[in-house]
C-alpha positions, 0 to 999 in steps of 0.5 A: 945532866952535866949540860943541864947543871951547867946551863942552870948553874946560876939558879941552882947554885944560888939556891944551894947557897940560900938553902945552906944559909937557912939550914945554918940558921935553923941549926944554930938558933931556937925556933921561937928566937929565930922567928922573932929575929926574922921579924925584927923590923916591921913597918906599916908600908912593909906590912902592905908590901908583904901582904901583896907579895904573899897574895901572888901565890893565890892566883896571879902566878897562875894567871901569868901562865896563861901566856904559855897556855896559848903558846906551847903544849909542852910548857903548860903540861910541864908546869901543871905536872910540877905544880900538882906533884909539888902540891901533893907532896906538901899536902901529904906532909901537912896532913901527916905532921900537922905541925902548929903554926906560929900563932898556936906555937907561941900561944903555948910559950911563956908570957914574954914570948907571947907578948913578943909575938903579939908585937910582930903580928900584922893587922888584917891578916887571918892567922891559921893554927895548924898544918904549918910544915911545909909552906904551900905558898913557898912551894908555889913561889919556887915551882914557878921561879924554877920552871921559868928559870929552866925554860929560860935557859933551855929556850935561850940556848936554842936561839928562841930567846935573844938573851946572852949568858950574862942576861940569863944568869941575871934573870935566873937570880932575879927569879930566885930572889922573887921566890925567896921574897915570897917565902919570907913574906910567909914568915913576916906575916907569921903564917910559917916558921923558917923550917916550913919555908925551907922545906917548901922551897926545897920541894918547889925546886926539886920537883921541876928538876925531877920532872925536867925529862918530862918536859924534854919528852913533851918538847920532842913529841909536841914540838911547836904545837900550840893549844890554839893552833888548830883552832885558829888554823881551822877558823882561818881555813873556813874563813878563806873558803867562805870568802872564796865561795862568795867570790 
């Protein structure tokens, strides 16, 4: 565990700093005021950027994992276990708490706050009403970033990736920044509050860490076995045998 924490210190410590900042903001500012403060700046170009970023949680992150699907059994299974377990926790909490989204919350506030909220909504975004806590999109962003960050250092330490310790730290912090930006996009688009994003990020980081022993067992058992290895090997053997018979 000490080795695991030391190798992933840049990512995990960076997230702890981010988490403390979010908790401090939540403890010092009211829910409505904090949401409006985090949306103090809006612009047409930024609206499009945030819509694109938040959309990455819908499918492109999973598409990127196709690289690993044809690469290693252990990585694919580990990622799927992390994503499904984190999603299960998020969905249970959403259903049990059924917290109002910003649209519903501000709809019950004063006319002044309703007007302030109307000024920060983004055109073309379909607003949801309930199941705000925690943020599922944020959970997906952080599961993806955490899984890649952990696998990055693990494989680099074993000589499978040509990255120095400084480069590993830089890449881990880049992944954390990407996940944080994905979480913020949910606030910017007024789909979630900071508390929702904070909880979603915690689940997204915690599940890959808790499931890490699963990956180590899979790695030990499956080794370099790949999903397509046997298919292509058998196909090559059949081709070689056919060519041999023709000769």
